[in-house]
C-alpha positions as CSV (number, residue, x, y, z in Angstrom):
1,M,-48.0,330.9,148.6
2,G,-45.2,329.8,146.3
3,Q,-42.7,330.0,149.1
4,Q,-44.9,328.0,151.4
5,Q,-45.2,325.2,148.7
6,Q,-41.5,325.2,148.2
7,F,-40.9,325.0,151.9
8,N,-43.3,322.1,152.3
9,Q,-41.8,320.1,149.5
10,Q,-38.3,320.5,151.1
11,N,-39.6,318.9,154.3
12,F,-40.7,315.7,152.5
13,K,-38.4,312.7,152.2
14,K,-39.0,309.8,149.9
15,R,-38.9,306.1,150.7
16,T,-39.6,303.0,148.7
17,S,-41.4,300.0,150.0
18,T,-41.8,296.5,148.6
19,L,-45.4,295.4,148.3
20,V,-46.1,291.7,148.5
21,F,-49.5,290.6,147.4
22,L,-50.4,287.1,148.8
23,K,-52.9,284.8,147.2
24,G,-56.3,285.0,149.0
25,S,-55.4,288.3,150.7
26,T,-57.0,291.7,149.8
27,A,-54.3,293.9,151.2
28,P,-50.6,293.6,150.5
29,L,-47.7,293.3,153.0
30,V,-45.9,296.6,152.9
31,L,-42.3,295.9,153.7
32,Y,-39.8,298.7,154.5
33,V,-36.2,297.5,154.1
34,E,-32.8,299.1,153.4
35,K,-32.7,297.8,149.8
36,P,-36.2,297.5,148.5
37,E,-35.0,296.8,144.9
38,A,-32.9,293.9,146.1
39,L,-35.8,292.4,148.1
40,Y,-38.1,292.8,145.1
41,A,-35.6,290.9,142.9
42,E,-35.2,288.2,145.5
43,L,-38.9,287.7,145.9
44,N,-39.4,287.7,142.1
45,Q,-36.9,284.9,141.8
46,A,-38.7,283.0,144.6
47,M,-42.0,283.4,142.8
48,K,-40.5,281.7,139.7
49,S,-39.1,278.7,141.7
50,Q,-40.9,275.4,141.3
51,S,-40.4,274.6,145.0
52,A,-42.2,276.2,147.9
53,N,-39.9,277.9,150.5
54,V,-40.5,279.8,153.6
55,I,-39.4,283.4,153.3
56,E,-38.8,285.2,156.6
57,K,-37.7,288.8,156.6
58,E,-37.0,291.5,159.3
59,T,-38.1,294.9,158.3
60,Q,-37.8,298.5,159.4
61,G,-41.5,299.5,159.3
62,P,-44.5,298.7,161.4
63,L,-44.1,295.1,160.5
64,K,-40.9,294.0,162.3
65,K,-40.8,290.4,161.1
66,V,-42.8,288.5,158.5
67,A,-42.9,285.0,157.1
68,F,-44.8,283.6,154.2
69,M,-44.5,280.8,151.6
70,S,-42.9,281.7,148.3
71,N,-45.7,279.8,146.4
72,Q,-48.3,282.1,148.0
73,I,-46.9,285.3,146.3
74,A,-49.4,286.5,143.7
75,A,-47.7,289.8,142.8
76,L,-45.0,292.3,143.7
77,A,-44.6,296.0,143.4
78,L,-42.3,298.8,144.4
79,Q,-44.0,301.9,145.8
80,E,-42.4,305.3,146.3
81,E,-44.0,307.5,148.9
82,Q,-43.3,310.8,150.6
83,Y,-43.1,311.4,154.3
84,M,-42.0,314.1,156.7
């Protein structure tokens, strides 16, 4: 069984997504981009801004393109997940 576990773990890859929680929404937007840490930093700065701006991003996951207002961001997170 030890070999099987080791084999299974070697087949998994890791990816990081940026989660955007919008005010009034129960589920976050899960954004897959090439540089999730950079997107997180950009959105974090936008959250702190006094002005409301439209943020539009193209992504590599199931959501191909998203747009939302910067003043509607309630929280952000980086999530690491395994996939095959």
